[in-house]
C-alpha positions as CSV (number, residue, x, y, z in Angstrom):
1,M,10.8,7.3,56.1
2,Q,7.4,6.4,56.7
3,R,8.2,5.5,60.3
4,L,9.9,8.2,60.7
5,R,7.1,10.8,59.6
6,E,4.7,9.0,62.6
7,I,7.0,10.0,65.6
8,E,5.0,12.7,67.4
9,D,6.8,16.1,66.2
10,N,8.8,17.9,69.2
11,S,9.1,15.0,71.3
12,I,12.6,13.9,70.7
13,N,15.7,15.1,72.8
14,T,18.4,14.0,70.8
15,I,18.9,12.2,67.6
16,F,21.8,10.0,66.6
17,A,21.8,9.0,63.0
18,D,24.3,6.9,60.9
19,P,22.9,7.1,57.3
20,P,24.3,5.2,54.6
21,Y,27.9,6.5,53.5
22,F,27.5,5.2,49.8
23,L,30.7,3.8,49.6
24,S,30.2,0.3,48.9
25,N,31.6,0.5,45.2
26,G,33.7,-2.6,45.3
27,G,36.8,-1.4,47.3
28,I,38.9,-3.7,49.7
29,S,39.9,-3.4,53.0
30,V,41.3,-5.9,55.7
31,Q,39.3,-7.5,58.8
32,S,40.8,-9.9,61.2
33,G,43.8,-10.2,59.1
34,K,42.0,-10.8,55.9
35,Q,41.3,-9.1,52.6
36,V,37.6,-8.2,52.4
37,C,35.4,-6.4,50.2
38,V,34.1,-2.7,51.6
39,D,30.8,-3.5,50.2
40,K,28.1,-3.2,53.2
41,G,25.0,-4.1,51.1
42,D,22.9,-2.6,48.6
43,W,21.4,0.0,51.1
44,D,24.9,1.5,51.1
45,K,25.8,1.7,47.2
46,G,25.8,5.4,45.6
47,G,23.4,6.8,43.4
48,T,23.6,9.9,41.5
49,P,24.7,13.1,43.4
50,E,20.9,14.4,42.8
51,Y,19.8,11.3,44.5
52,I,22.4,11.4,47.5
53,Y,21.3,15.2,48.1
54,E,17.4,14.6,48.0
55,F,17.9,11.4,50.4
56,N,19.8,13.3,53.0
57,R,17.5,16.4,53.0
58,Q,14.4,14.7,53.0
59,W,15.4,12.6,56.5
60,L,17.1,15.5,58.0
61,S,14.3,17.6,57.4
62,L,11.9,15.1,59.1
63,C,14.3,14.7,62.0
64,R,14.4,18.4,62.8
65,S,10.6,18.4,62.9
66,K,10.6,15.6,65.5
67,L,13.3,17.3,67.6
68,K,12.5,19.2,70.9
69,D,13.5,23.2,70.5
70,D,16.5,22.6,72.8
71,G,17.1,19.3,71.0
72,T,20.5,18.0,68.8
73,I,21.4,16.0,66.3
74,W,24.7,14.0,65.6
75,I,25.3,12.5,62.1
76,S,28.0,10.4,61.6
77,G,30.0,9.8,58.0
78,T,33.2,10.3,55.9
79,H,33.8,12.3,53.0
80,H,31.8,9.8,50.8
81,N,28.7,11.7,52.8
82,I,29.3,14.3,55.2
83,H,29.7,17.2,52.8
84,V,26.4,17.2,51.5
85,V,24.9,16.0,55.0
86,M,26.5,19.5,56.1
87,R,24.9,21.5,52.8
88,C,21.4,19.8,53.8
89,L,21.9,21.1,57.6
90,H,22.6,24.7,56.8
91,E,19.5,24.7,54.1
92,L,17.1,23.4,56.7
93,G,18.2,26.1,59.6
94,Y,20.2,23.8,61.6
95,K,22.7,25.3,64.0
96,V,26.4,23.4,63.2
97,L,27.8,23.1,66.9
98,N,30.8,21.0,66.3
99,T,32.5,18.5,63.8
100,I,33.9,15.6,66.0
101,T,36.8,13.9,64.5
102,W,36.9,10.3,65.8
103,Q,40.1,9.0,65.5
104,K,40.0,5.0,65.8
105,T,43.0,4.0,67.8
106,D,43.2,0.4,66.0
107,P,42.3,1.4,61.8
108,P,42.8,-1.3,59.2
109,P,45.8,-0.7,57.0
110,N,45.4,0.7,53.7
111,L,46.1,-1.9,51.1
112,S,46.1,0.0,47.7
113,C,49.2,2.0,49.4
114,K,48.1,4.9,47.1
115,Y,46.5,6.9,50.0
116,F,47.0,7.8,53.5
117,N,45.3,5.4,55.8
118,F,42.0,5.9,56.7
119,S,41.9,6.0,60.4
120,T,38.7,8.4,60.9
121,E,35.2,9.3,61.1
122,L,33.6,12.7,61.4
123,I,30.4,13.4,63.3
124,I,28.6,16.5,62.8
125,W,26.7,17.7,66.0
126,A,23.8,20.3,65.3
127,R,21.0,22.0,67.3
128,K,17.7,22.5,66.0
129,H,17.6,26.3,65.8
130,E,20.1,28.9,65.0
131,K,19.0,31.2,67.8
132,K,17.5,28.7,70.4
133,T,20.1,27.3,73.2
134,H,20.6,23.5,73.1
135,K,21.5,21.0,76.1
136,F,25.2,20.5,76.7
137,N,26.5,18.7,79.6
138,Y,29.7,20.6,79.8
139,E,30.6,19.7,83.0
140,T,30.3,16.0,82.6
141,M,32.6,16.1,79.4
142,K,35.2,18.2,81.3
143,Q,35.0,15.8,84.3
144,L,35.5,12.7,81.6
145,N,38.5,14.4,80.5
146,G,40.4,15.2,83.4
147,G,38.9,18.2,85.0
148,T,39.9,20.2,81.4
149,Q,37.6,20.9,78.4
150,M,37.2,18.3,76.2
151,T,38.4,18.7,72.4
152,D,36.7,17.7,69.3
153,V,39.1,15.1,68.6
154,W,37.9,11.6,70.1
155,R,40.6,8.7,70.2
156,I,38.3,5.6,70.9
157,P,38.9,2.2,69.6
158,A,36.4,0.9,66.7
159,V,34.1,-1.9,67.9
160,G,35.2,-4.6,69.7
161,R,34.8,-8.4,70.0
162,W,32.9,-7.9,73.4
163,E,30.0,-5.8,71.3
164,K,29.3,-8.8,68.7
165,N,28.6,-11.6,71.0
166,Q,25.0,-11.7,69.3
167,G,26.4,-11.0,66.2
168,K,27.8,-8.3,63.8
169,H,26.4,-5.3,61.6
170,P,28.9,-4.3,58.9
171,T,28.8,-0.5,60.0
172,Q,28.4,-1.0,63.8
173,K,29.3,1.7,66.0
174,T,30.9,1.4,69.4
175,L,29.3,1.5,72.5
176,R,32.1,4.0,73.8
177,L,31.1,6.2,71.1
178,L,27.5,6.5,72.0
179,Y,28.0,6.7,75.7
180,R,30.1,9.8,75.2
181,I,27.4,11.2,72.6
182,I,24.5,10.2,75.0
183,L,26.4,12.0,78.4
184,A,27.1,15.2,76.2
185,S,23.7,15.7,75.1
186,T,20.9,14.1,77.3
187,N,20.0,13.6,80.9
188,E,18.2,10.2,82.2
189,G,14.6,9.8,81.3
190,D,15.5,11.6,77.9
191,T,14.4,10.1,74.5
192,I,16.8,9.1,71.9
193,L,16.0,8.7,68.3
194,D,18.0,6.8,65.6
195,P,16.6,6.6,62.1
196,F,19.1,4.2,61.0
197,S,19.3,1.6,64.1
198,G,21.4,-1.2,62.5
199,S,22.1,-3.6,65.4
200,G,20.8,-1.3,67.6
201,T,24.0,0.2,69.5
202,T,22.3,3.8,70.2
203,G,19.5,1.6,72.0
204,I,21.8,-0.3,74.1
205,A,23.7,2.4,75.4
206,A,20.2,4.5,75.9
207,N,19.1,1.4,77.9
208,L,22.3,1.3,79.8
209,L,22.2,4.8,80.5
210,G,18.6,5.1,81.7
211,R,17.3,6.9,78.4
212,K,14.4,6.2,76.5
213,Y,14.8,4.8,72.9
214,I,13.1,4.8,69.3
215,G,15.0,3.1,66.6
216,I,14.0,2.7,63.1
217,E,15.6,0.0,60.9
218,Q,14.4,-1.2,57.3
219,D,16.6,-4.4,57.5
220,K,14.9,-7.9,59.1
221,T,17.9,-9.4,60.0
222,F,19.3,-6.5,61.5
223,C,16.2,-6.0,63.7
224,E,16.5,-9.1,65.0
225,L,20.2,-9.0,65.5
226,S,18.8,-5.8,67.8
227,L,16.3,-7.5,69.7
228,S,18.8,-10.4,70.5
229,R,21.2,-7.9,71.8
230,R,18.5,-6.0,74.0
231,A,17.5,-9.4,75.4
232,A,21.2,-10.3,76.2
233,L,20.7,-7.2,78.7
234,E,18.3,-9.1,81.2
235,D,21.4,-10.9,82.0
236,P,22.4,-9.0,85.3
237,E,25.9,-10.2,84.4
238,E,26.1,-9.5,80.7
239,R,24.5,-6.1,81.7
240,K,26.9,-5.1,84.2
241,Q,30.1,-6.3,82.0
242,L,28.7,-4.3,78.9
243,Y,28.3,-1.3,80.7
244,N,31.8,-1.1,82.6
245,K,33.5,-2.0,79.0
246,M,31.3,0.8,77.5
247,R,32.4,3.3,80.2
248,E,36.1,2.8,79.5
249,N,37.5,5.7,78.0
250,P,41.2,5.3,76.5
251,Q,41.7,9.6,77.3
252,E,39.9,9.6,80.9
253,T,42.3,10.6,83.4
254,T,43.0,8.1,86.1
255,V,43.3,7.8,89.9
256,L,46.2,6.3,92.1
257,V,44.1,4.9,95.3
258,N,46.6,5.2,98.0
259,H,45.8,3.8,101.3
260,M,47.8,5.8,104.2
261,R,48.0,5.4,108.1
262,E,46.1,8.1,109.9
263,A,49.3,9.8,111.3
264,D,50.7,10.0,107.6
265,R,47.7,11.0,106.1
266,V,47.5,14.2,108.7
267,I,51.3,15.0,107.3
268,A,50.3,14.5,103.7
269,M,47.4,16.8,104.2
270,Q,49.7,19.5,105.7
271,T,52.7,18.8,103.1
272,G,51.0,18.3,99.6
273,I,53.0,14.9,99.4
274,T,51.8,11.6,99.4
275,Y,54.1,8.5,98.9
276,L,54.1,4.6,98.4
277,R,56.7,2.1,98.1
278,A,58.4,1.6,95.0
279,G,59.1,-2.2,94.2
280,D,57.6,-5.7,93.9
281,S,56.3,-6.4,97.5
282,K,52.7,-5.8,98.6
283,G,51.5,-2.1,98.7
284,S,54.3,-0.9,96.1
285,L,53.8,0.8,93.3
286,L,54.5,-0.8,89.9
287,V,54.4,1.4,86.6
288,K,52.2,-0.1,84.3
289,P,50.2,1.0,81.0
290,G,47.8,3.5,82.1
291,F,49.9,5.2,84.8
292,E,50.8,7.9,82.2
293,K,47.4,9.0,82.4
294,L,47.1,9.5,86.2
295,G,45.9,12.7,87.0
296,H,44.5,12.4,90.5
297,I,45.3,10.9,94.1
298,C,42.6,9.4,96.3
299,L,43.8,8.9,99.8
300,H,42.2,6.6,102.6
301,T,42.5,5.3,105.9
302,S,41.4,1.3,105.9
303,G,38.8,2.3,103.4
304,D,37.7,5.2,105.5
305,K,37.6,8.9,104.6
306,P,38.5,9.0,101.0
307,E,39.5,12.2,99.8
308,L,40.0,13.0,96.1
309,F,42.8,15.2,95.0
310,K,44.2,16.6,91.7
311,L,48.1,16.0,91.2
312,A,49.6,19.4,90.9
313,K,52.3,17.7,88.4
314,S,52.2,14.6,86.0
315,G,54.8,12.0,87.3
316,F,56.6,11.3,90.4
317,Q,59.8,11.5,92.3
318,I,61.5,8.4,93.7
319,W,62.8,9.4,97.5
320,T,64.5,7.3,100.2
321,P,63.0,6.9,103.3
322,D,65.2,9.1,105.2
323,A,64.0,12.0,103.1
324,L,60.5,11.5,104.0
325,Q,61.1,10.7,107.7
326,K,62.6,14.3,108.0
327,L,59.1,15.5,107.2
328,G,57.5,13.3,109.7
329,F,56.5,10.3,107.6
330,S,56.8,6.9,109.1
331,A,58.8,5.3,105.9
332,E,60.3,2.1,107.2
333,N,60.1,-0.7,105.0
334,A,61.3,-0.3,101.8
335,P,64.7,1.4,100.2
336,Y,62.7,3.8,97.9
337,Y,59.5,5.2,97.8
338,A,57.4,7.0,95.0
339,V,56.3,10.5,96.0
340,L,53.3,12.5,94.2
341,R,52.6,16.0,94.8
342,F,49.2,17.3,95.3
343,D,47.2,20.5,96.2
344,P,45.5,19.8,99.8
345,S,43.7,23.0,99.6
346,K,41.7,21.7,96.2
347,S,40.2,18.8,97.0
348,V,37.4,17.0,94.4
349,Q,34.0,16.6,95.7
350,F,32.3,13.2,95.6
351,D,28.8,13.5,94.3
352,Q,28.2,10.0,94.9
353,Q,28.5,7.2,97.7
354,I,32.0,5.1,97.1
355,D,33.3,2.1,98.9
356,L,36.8,1.4,99.2
357,H,36.9,-0.7,102.0
358,Q,38.2,-3.5,99.0
359,R,41.1,-1.1,97.9
360,K,42.5,-1.1,101.7
361,Y,46.1,-1.5,100.2
362,T,47.7,0.0,97.2
363,T,48.8,-3.4,95.7
364,V,50.1,-3.1,92.3
365,A,49.0,0.8,92.4
366,H,45.5,0.2,92.0
367,I,44.5,2.7,89.2
368,A,40.9,3.4,88.6
369,P,39.4,6.0,86.1
370,L,37.6,9.1,87.4
371,S,34.3,8.2,86.7
372,D,34.5,5.7,89.5
373,F,34.8,8.5,92.0
374,I,32.1,11.2,90.6
375,S,29.0,10.5,88.8
376,I,29.5,10.0,85.5
377,K,27.2,7.3,84.6
């Protein structure tokens, strides 16, 4: 608590806090296919209800004094601690904005077979003041969600092996989760505080996204792990890989990158129809995992003049070349073509420079996340 008191008041834009859940009570779980004890350490062992309440009220009170007037706080938890946290937030004058349900796509099985499987954690998002507004990058979240409002249920995998190269923390959060939280509530150059920093995931995500970071951790071993992870970012290749993996979003709408001849593209803009070969040959569409999330088409000719459009409806139709040729297309190299419809009057504006010269052909239906084409960093 002392380190938290030393931070300047009204200086922090956003706080992410992963406090003790107080669930280390000798239970069991599964990790890497083996039965393990869920005890995380002495810091996570539950005390009396009075102690847990006072602990949460004290650190939440200190955090509120550190936030700027438009600042927000995110607190993760489960039923073991989240209800006490919610009570303290209301008592201290915070305004609760959302309770996010983080649904893990790969939860371990429940060995007792006496409960429903635990597959979620809750993340409360609250602002400092009841009346004063807060920072929320609504359009960025909408873009991440394929052009529609993002809901309060986030399907994100738990921590992957790629996040544990320097070691692991027993309650480590995934970079993908912090990526979304940071994009939602901060801008580049903002300052983020994590009062229970653990292995430094918040700091790694903040660094990769161009934010400033203050972390507080009492365990020396975890501090050393954080420093090792931070040092690894000095390797440009390691940094690039972490950044790309962090940006992966299982729910994000994807884009089909389609090379079209100039004459065909003119007709496509008139008809709202784009097509590509269906089959195994070069330049053909192969339906593979991820295609079901397709929501946009990016048309270009030899890498030039890229244009991005939202598909009019999901899925595609299979046409013969005769049907396409009646519209003026030069479909002549395959017996069947995959046809997708879009609205040519509603292009999606690029707000960052892109280079499609390495995507000249639609070999194996190149699918890219929407954030490759718009400035979601």
